[in-house]
N, C-alpha and C positions, 0 to 999 in steps of 0.2 A: 449793624449798625444803629439797631436802634439802642442796644444795652451799652454800648460805646457813648451816644449819645446822652443815655441817663447817667454815665457813670461822670463823663463831661460836667451835666447840671451840675449833680452834686460836689464833687471834689473839686472842680475848678471857676473859682472866683469871678474867669475875666469870660466865661460863658453866663454871669448871671449878673450882671454889674448893678441892677438895682436890689439885690438883696446881699445879706452880709456873708462874708466868707465861710465861717462856720458856724454848724447848726450844733446846738446842745443836746447833749446824748436823747432827749427827752424827742426831741422834733427828729433826729436821726431816726429814732426806734420807730415813731410811728409811719416814718415814709417808709425803712423797710419792711415793716410791716404791713403797710398798701400793696406794696410792690408784690408781697407772698402772697397777699389774700388775691391778688391779679392773678398771679401763679396757679392759683389753685381754683380759682372762677374758668380759668382758659383750660387748665387738667379735666374739671369734675366734668366740662363741655363738652367735651374729647372724648370721655370715657362713658357716658351717656350715650354720646353716636355709634362711636363703637359695638355699646350691646346692643342696639336697636339696630346699626349693620349684623349682627351676631343672630339675633334672633330673627331677622328677616331672613337671612341664611339658613337657620335650621327651618324655618317654616315653609320657605319655598325651595330651598334643597340647590340654588342659585347663588352665587359668590357676587354680592353687590358691586358694582361696575364703584372703583376708586379705594377699594376697601385696605389692597396694602398700600396706598401711598397714606391713608387716616394710618395705617399703624405706625410707618414711619414717623410721619407727624407727630403722634403720640408720644415717641420714643424720642425723637429730637427734644420735643416741650420736657420730656423728666429731665435728661441730658443737661438741657438749657438752666433750669433750674435750680439742678445741681451745682451746677458749676457758678451760676450769679452767686448761690449761696455758700460755697464752699468757704469763702473767703472775706463775706461781709456777715462778721459777727453781730451779734443778739446780746446786748447788754441787758436786757428784759431776761432773756429765756436760757435756763441753765444751762451750763456748759455740760458736754458727755464727757464722761469720765474718760481720758485718757493713760494706758499703763506707761506711754514714753514718757510723761511729764516728770521733772524735777522738784523735789522740795524746794524752795526759798530758799534755804542756807545753802544745800549743796548747788541749786543753782547760779547763786552770787558768788559762789566759793569757787566753781568752775569759770564762770564771767573774767574775774579778777586773778585769778591765776594761784587761788593761795588755799589752806587747808578749811576743810569744813568745821574743824573747829574755832578756826581765825574768823571767819564766816558768821558761827554763831555770835563770837564774841562780839563782832563786829554790830550786831543786829541789835543783842542783846544792848550792848551801847548807843544805841540811836534809840533802842525804846526808855531806855533809863533817862537822857535828854528830853526826849517828848514828853514823857511823863514830869518831870521836874519843872517844864516851862509851862502846863497845866496849873501847878498848883502855884 
């Protein structure tokens, strides 16, 4: 429910009547980084609690009460972070290289249903048009 509310606050202007419906890239990235920092702090705190519990278990030989629940929560937090940021791209962080991405000309050709050479000609013509306008 929390993440659904966050999504609505970000991307549905009816939930934010006093704010503009769109954020600049800088605002978007700042907010994304704040959420990422929040996840990091929660994970860091949970990892420290887990380390303390493991140290206690090693020292006393007894498993602390709630250790299984803690491990489940740590795992849930990691999966939630991955799910949230999987589809929330950053405009500041470099993209990870993906082997399955097509070059621009091949992607255009596939989208338009034309050959790669025709797509390259279209790109070159557009580039020439833009350069001519600048002069």
